[in-house]
MITI-458768 format. One record per residue (C-alpha): residue in one letter; x, y, z negated. Coordinates in steps of 0.001 Angstrom, whole numbers, plus 500000, padded with zeros to 6 digits. Layout:
<atoms>
AXYZ...
</atoms>
This chain:
<atoms>
A447881754007192262S447706751289189668A446648748094190945N443196746719188899I443858742718187937A441278740520185928I441245736726186134R438050735294185510G435942738278184449R436215740670182265T436910739796178492S437450742274176691F435241745539176053S438689747894175685D440263749143179149N442835746503179451N441862743248180594S445037742758182443P447104739084182472L450504739060180850F453397739032183743V456080736588183059I459225736735184683D461502733651184730G460122732914181512V460398736373179999P457229738458179227I457282742090180894D455312745068180095N452763745864183315D451175748782181266Y451315752622182626A451146755407180962G448814757678182863S447492761227182974N444498763377183911F445996764387186797T447079761519188461D447342757664188961Q450362756316187637S451543752766189358N451192749526187403R455319748810186119A455022745270188265I455759747930191206D459403747828189860L459864744103190603D461538743175194248P458799740850196552N461639739728198093D463371738202195290I460289736145194211E460343732590195168S456775731365193640V453849732794191397T451749730779189673V448777732142188150L447387730901184499K443651731115184084G442161729280181453T443314729323177764A444686726100177486A446939726652180006T447862730149178966A447927729341175212L451489728863174627Y452153732213175746G450377733570172878I448050736557172215R449244738233174888A448212735891177584G444713736120176609K443488737594179614G445243734781181449A448867735108182838I451132735742186245V453995733274186050I456831734708188503T459648732721189496T462869734619191037R465165733292193484R468239731025192287S471275730168193689K471027726734195688A474277725853193807D475188723582196816G478911724266197112Q477987726988200168T477970730656200294N474687731440201350V473490735083203079S470177736314203600F469102739443205353S465292740533205839T463559743511206994S460234745125207746L458559748012208864T454588748614208157F452627752015209336D449414753187207244Q446569754976208621V443070756136207091N440713753586208319K437419755413207051L436407758992206038P433008760339204819G431284761846207525Q430808765531207454Q427970767403209572D429532769958212232R426884771683212709F426204774382210166A428329776785208816Q429432778197205569G426873779832203797Q423502779995201851G419661779650202868G420899779875206408A422565783231206111Y426584782853207092I428845784048204211D432177784939204530P435170782654203144Q436359785970201193S433177785769199034G433814781975197836S430815780799198448P431239776464198011S428430775810200407S427794775071203625W424060775530204409G424541778701206695P423406778982210431L423935776793213394I427761777140214355D426536777673218404T425214780973216911L428476782161215971R430987784171217589Y434349785721216788A434953789216216291D438436790599216576D439492792039213435P443194793656213006D442597793701209165Y441269789880208519T443475788158206715Y441733784464206510S441962783308210141Q443987783894213004A441019783283215348G439334786592213884R435958787212211714I433457785084212421V429665786895212917G426523785926214931Q426255786072218381S424025789219218047N426751791346216189P428135794301218193A431476793424217544A431199789585218795T433225788327221502D432610785523224028R434742783148222193R432499780613220408V432842779876217047T433520775484217047P433914773427214154F436968771904212582D437980768390211771N439910769048208867A440167765952207145A441499764379210205D443733766635210873F445206766418207494F446460762935207240Q449572761214208545T450673757985209619G452114756307206437I455473754369207194T456951751735204529S460132749972205021N461573747315203141S464552745634203008S466389742364201345L469808741313200951N470856738047198791V474445736703198611S474592733391196703G476869730276195892G478336727973193480T478123724491192649T476062722734189380L479688723941187489A479084727279188042N476852729047190430Y475609733022191188L473100735231192793I473264738474193957S470163740653195408L469659744076197058G466564745454197688H465271748777198958H461900749749199618R460825753559200663Q457282754556201202S455964757662203124G451978757795202625I449163759111204730V449098762553202273P451891764555203704K455030764658201322S453877761946199553D456201759454198871F457818756475197033E460937754762196925R462724751764195004T465880750480194918N466303747044193233V469683744862191757K469885741917190768L472911739935189315A471972736289188059G474083732899187149A474663729807185394V477508728107183777N477466724302182858P480815723788180805G479553720148179904E477044717610180505R475263718677177345L475673722438177348S474426724749179783F474357728960179800S471954730977182407G471153734837182740Q470464737399184768V469841741081185099A467832743054187108Y468240747048187632S465669749038189588L465312752715189953S462033754270191487G460209756931192045G458672759757194489N456332762426194628R452725761617193785Q448923763084194639Q446330764178192219R442751762292191427G440726762996193839S438638765190191254N440732767892190328L440315770924191534S444031771086192947G443737767231194314V443664767218197906M440210765384198542L438336768103196763G439354770872199218L439162768269201911M435652767219201650R434098770272200545T435538772672203082P433334773896205746P433675773285209494T434098776380210024F436832777250208118D440223775897209842L442308774945206877S445475774993208901N445119778584210120G445742777252213840I449139776519212950D450500773441214922E452725772353212066P450847773773208531V452057770950206343D455638773200206557N454357776700207447P453214779032204510A451263780883207112A448827778174207346Y447998778122203373S449111781443201986F448380785292202908A451622787373203048D451546788449199586G451618784943198442S448379784339197276Q446664781358198436R444546781315201551K441608779001200893Y437187779168201611N436657778901197871A437733780401194802S438088776638193183Y439332774208195432D442604774559196652N443859774183200486P445002771143200735Y448228772157202506W449081774607199627S448530771776197010V450976769533198606N453490772571198376R452643774059195278N451315771595192869Q453399768443192255V453826765574190122R457308763814190626D458374760964188431R461765758721188199V461653755073186670N464922753488185631R464135749723184467V465999746779183136I464626743085183145G466965740628181945H467499737293179968V470240735234178637Q469599731668177799M471454728471176513G470490724872176682Y471666721893174812D470934718365174924L471352716771171444T470692714117172709P469326712251176010S465275712782175236L465745715875172646N466711719334173965L467174723003172446L466816725942174173Y467019729344173161R466115732326175245L466621736320174744G464918738553176873L464530742374177428D462565744634178868Y463427748523179114Y462530751536181088F462759754911180937E460477757749182851E460749761150183757R457796763164185226K457543766571186291S454566767999187167Y453420771618187858W450554773714189412D450889777285190923G449580780194189343E447166780758192006S446147777046192186G442819776433190654E443442773755188349F445154776268185728R444881779731187179S442682781180184315I446496780425182503N448709781757185106G450233777942186067L451168774898184021V454425772860184213I454410769420182240N457686767481181513D456963764017180482L459813761499178846Y458603758035178097S460451754951177130F459357751436176321S461607748394175221G459989744926174643L462580742361172742T461712738527173211S462857735739171272D461744732142172032L463469728574170788L462141725560171898L462799722068170900T461688719600173437Y461421715749173182D461084713923175931R461048710198176634R459272706937178233L457536704648175593G457934701445177079E456564700616180483Q452794702565180174F453410706012178151T455488708692178504L455986711229175851D456373714987175681V456840716860172413T457719720850172506L457710722978169028G458931726421169242H458844729586167664S458658733229169234Y459183736743168467Y458346740099170010Q458784743236169406Q457897746571171401R458749750171170514A457294752865173252Y458271756592172515G457286759529174440A457961763139174621V455739766053176542E456573769823176786E454194772212178470G454758775619179761E451987778099180344N451977781314182392F454730781725184852V456496784700184289I458151784488188003P455801783347190317G456705779924192043F459439779191189921Y458296776039188499D460620775459185546I459760775510181816S462217778137180956N459919780699183056A456574779734181172Q455864781966178468T453841779923175952L455446776235175093I453580773366173598V455906770413172419D454742767109171112D455938763176170748Y455132759645169456L456216756730168830S454656753449168728R455900750377167812E454396746282167392K455742743236166665I454209739603167244T455577736569165644G454375733134166584A455056729343165995F453627726689168450Y453727723223169319E452979721033172771L452176717268172746R451691715502176040L451134711946176677G450844710022179763F449407706444180429N450456704795183564D450998708073185419Y447437708626185924L446117709586182634Y447266712512180534L446092713997177550S447793717607176327T447304719493173410T448904722681172021G448587724850168754R449503728605168403N449786730483164970D450434734290165333W451187737294163128S450548740674164408S451729743888163023T448381745897164538L446041743641161913P445585744161158127A447989741883156122A444864740130154967N443493739022158535N447028739502160596A447454735470160916F445441733410163312F445500730051164968Y444331728808167891P444462725066169789S443722723477173091V443255720172174524S442849719140177499L442548715572179457G443745714668183288F442578711353184667V444261710685188725F441402708367189485T442690707022192852E445566705371190941P443471702795189115L440776702205191535G443502701610194510L442279704531196709A445406706072197636T446234703270200200N443410703732201821S443340706117204847V440491708502203156F441614709242199878S445290710650199145Y444997711767195723G442115712625193194K441972714145189478L439277714715187596R440645717451184542A438487718842181322S439822721441178764Y439077723313175657G441002726299174740A441362729126172430V443462732257172146G443353735338169772N443825739078170252D445151741611168340A443951744959168284P444477747205171194G447050749571169393P449097750239166362Y447766752662163603L444167751567163936L443993750683159906D443636754422158786L443053757702158734N446115759353161724Y446839762975162025S447774764759164964S449331768341166117V447058770891167545G450283773014168366Q450478776413166261I447957778747164200Q448591781964163247G452549780788163871Q452426777926161665T452170774424162822A449268772487162335F447597768931162208L444266767504162229L442565764182161034S442032762279164445N438247761751165559T438566758085164905I438462756179161226G440050753293161144N439462749977159603E441597747552157203G438794744754157311I438957743753161385V439438740654162445P441107739266165671E439084738864168396R438801735178169699N438319733680173211E437214730059173568S436758728771177161Y435831725205178537E436846724399182148F435985721025184169G437781720416187230L438163718336190474E441055717869192826L440704715824195851R443275715383199093L441644713377202280F442657712108205408Q446605712000204594N446544715560202698R444806716913206156L441643718263203816G442243719382200176F439813720399197342D440286722015194060L437130722860192176A436587724433188726Y433686725429186925Y434559727447183590R433059728861180798N434709731706178285L433105733128175144T435015736423173713T433619737661170103D434798739697167678Q435836742599169883I437687745202168579V436045748234169450F435663752294169128V431955751896167877P430632755749168172I429385757058164949A427176760458163665N429048763441164631S428071764555161212T430359762673159502G433275764611160830F434687762155163210T433255760446166511T433889756715166351I435401754019163897V437093750808164808D435525747472164346N434347743984165235A431416744635167344G430579742407170103K430543739441172431I430830738423175944E430454735716177995N432106734565181305K430992731582183237G431768730805187207F432854728297189832E436102728468191882A437096726210194842L440595726154196947V440337724612200188N443327723577202260I442398722628205931S445182720965208494P443302720990211672V446460720165213859R449907718851212383T452425718236215256P456493718050214866Q455945721548216967F453158723108216163S451035723107213382W447494724808212292N446618725801208447I443718727075206768D443916728286203064L440431729296201439N439738731018198188F436521731386196963S435130732612193273T432033733343191627N432100735021187991E428991735682186279N429780737648182642I426943739071180112V427470740859177033L425941738926174506E425913740899171464L426962744826170286A426683746335166938D423556747435165310G422308750786166348I424719751072169291P422442751294172599F425822751372174585L429523751449174948P430839753874177322L433953752295179187P436869754707179170G438238756475182701F436880759090184976G433058759518185422L430717762077185492T428505763024182335S425548761918184011T427264758389185647R429554756092184201N430223752277183118V428920751279180015I428418748409178099I424859747462177394E423648744674175366G422080741965177574Q423931743082180806P426708742481182911Y430079743855181762G430351747952182859V426869748458184728I426514751978185655Y424135754371184170G423075757299184856T420851759389186170R417373758219187922W414270758261189914L410935758460187660R408674755385188675N405945753456187377E404966750361185569E404783748788189169G408364750431190124D407196753099192649V408794756240192808L406731758577191686I406335761862193900D405364765226192760A402708767428194533N405212769049197116G406846765587198422Y409819765434196230P410587762447194171I411090763205190523Q413958762619188283D413735760902185259S414231762385182046E416357759443180845N419221758174181886G419181754017182838I420835751285184854V421343752225188363G424071749686189564D426118746665188861P429623746823189777N430041743120189743P430490741079192584D428535738274193822W431795736030194901L434798736755196544M436363734837198911G439920734897200572I441041733155203886R444600732591205003N445127731136208869T448658730032209720L449656728967213079S453655727728213057W455173726767216323K459035725933216616G460273727965213690F457816731058214562S454804731747212582L451388733878212790T449243734591209624A446215736675209146L444486737055205703L440770738174205521D439150739378202056I435581739096201640R433331740663198824K430101739842198913G427871741975196362G428680744750193486D427794748169193665I429346751174193918F428446754842192863N429258757596195653G429918760637193830T431484762144196737K428591761600199052G426262763165196764V428497766205195578M428947766690199578R425280766470200353N424709769146197854L426704771172199503G425320770462202297I428512769440204259H427747765712204427I426620763790207527D423126763247205940T422404767121205823G423395767504209743S420001766837210483R418121769053207866E415338770663209834E414000767347210355E410978765950208246V411036762878206249I408505761226203960F409882759910200479E408278756153199942G406610756514196610V403255757069194997L402011760782194003Q401816761120190461T398715762860190629D396503759933191542G399006756698192698M398406756863195975P401214756351198466N402789759253199551T402480760989202914I403830764566202267P406721765411204453I409770767639203429R412772768474204645L416046767788203164D417342770605203115Q419321773401200645D415708773580198835F415599769629198538Y419193768906197211S419160771974194362R415944770793192527Y418603767950191519P422365767439189489F425503768780191277A426286765058192291G422940764361193042V420848761538191168S422803758856190847E420361755952191935A420488758031195395S424373757554195763I424203753764194609E425705751805197479D426440748017198436G430111747312197804S430248743918200178Y433180744133202306L435027742347205132R438844743355205394L441823742407207512R444150741958204753E447286741066206785L448366740085210123
</atoms>
């Protein structure tokens, strides 16, 4: 699955708040082309983690200004392994094996059977609910013509056909998942001298998921080398190739996804049909005629889905660069670097004609092709000199050029002629489409660093970018930065005492621009809608372009203190920051009567501010044994300061029920949860009707805030004679989560909460009629849950997102 990385909060109203990835000086693409059916991986998954030498996270705009607008949300700078150039041949090999198991599943009740109103309904009816009778009142009946279960037909205990074989509940979810296994191996060979050196790296990663028949595999090959033919001239380069792919699972909300079938199946229906190895045995998930065996007409049997509904992909990727350095003088250096990032992705997705997702069109097959190329050119002139005994001067002048090209082609085939043959040639209806996207960014920049007596440092940068995604009149924008550092332990003479080892104060200001979230947003666009009466047809897009948009601007201030004490046994790195992003480029909703749904405009302002602390502690340090503790703490508070006039909120992209979604609202934190809620009086009490049921508000509102109060990571490392043991704890405090799965499972009578449906409860609140405290008991049964939406009232499914996880041991 794709990872969501955000540094110092969300600064953009668009769905892309990811930092820039830089590999050995070359920016790479970390985006993904997703779909409505499955989650695709971020393209950083193509990297071999065993080939990484170091990772540096650049957070503030002052630190990322030189990387341009692509680093407006921060940057992750990765340096890969290089040859030691020590005149020897060095060989290293590493391998690891990891096992994955499901940690926790939503609780399911095991007392009541499939049905409605306390009456049992057979799976043939397609009833999705588990509001039937008590399971211990049911028996199996022998019926040779009954095909839904090898155990027999389920009947009441008083039925004349009932045998003495009691019906017992099945734990379908626990029986379905398997132990995932991940193997990772890496081989590195390097050698050479300072005149010429090389490195060859091979890596292989294979993972079988916890869902049967889900897998991922990646092979990496890297060649790197450097040649220094003279004292002034140097050449270096590398090329890294990766081949990755696998079989992915669909999103949990899809009718053909495994999670709906697992979480909504009544406990009286055995998805495996009593077969020991159901994954590879069609008798578990299909009938003799090849049709699907399931409890409900909509949700697929998970064993059917992993066999008959598949999403496969394969990605070929090349990342490489060549660079030349030349020392014009001992103090003046010229460097040119040309980088390439290219990948080609193939996907094939198909759904059987019997599958719930596309049963109405007798199956679907989709072939996707996607290619991306990013070309980076950097020219840098660096001047480095000491001015007398007290001053140092470093100046860099640079020019940067970046262009990317993305092409996609898709062909869809509907209505299979031959059942079970999932090929585009077997489809009766074909839909073909493609698209091309191009962007260019040109930048010119400088950096000046001035040092005084090796304890006072001043740095300033400036960059001007020109982006092709912005109108010609507004496509050039300049952004500066300035930072000041003071190592106070040197002039104050503290470094020589037994307490202070190092102390530094720092402050910085920086700004960075941002262009439009994509090309072709300045005018109207047309898109193909297939054929009408045999003729290819095009329609205007739903978005009105805008030639008047201006670049976004993100300004930040940061103040920090770095302190190392007691001969570096205790260290602190503290930082306070404030970011302000203005002129957000967003898709603003407009009246449908215009013939469109949105218009591109600058319409928003958001602020992020927070505190960060890095703490390093060495309680024990001896020649043979050491104990180190690393603690990382952060807190971020964000608030939407401004939206366009007349816009109550902006919905964020991504999956969400129409009744529950993440939105942007002026005066609220980013991405608050907006949904259905209980009706309350002015004092905040829930209003109860005359029968004791809480009343749903007719208007939706804010029901939760997904932003955590703080985050913390703690790593303990014990080292003894070359052996080490490390443990990583990941802690999150606060932040709300909408558990829509629980809401739907309650509605269907399958959630563990509905197992006590005979018990009476009294809802806390006041009666709507007279304002008196509610004392009317009710049952949380089918009648209760049927009063509210399918996923329940959003407010009732909001949960605390706090956790404590052991990430690594």
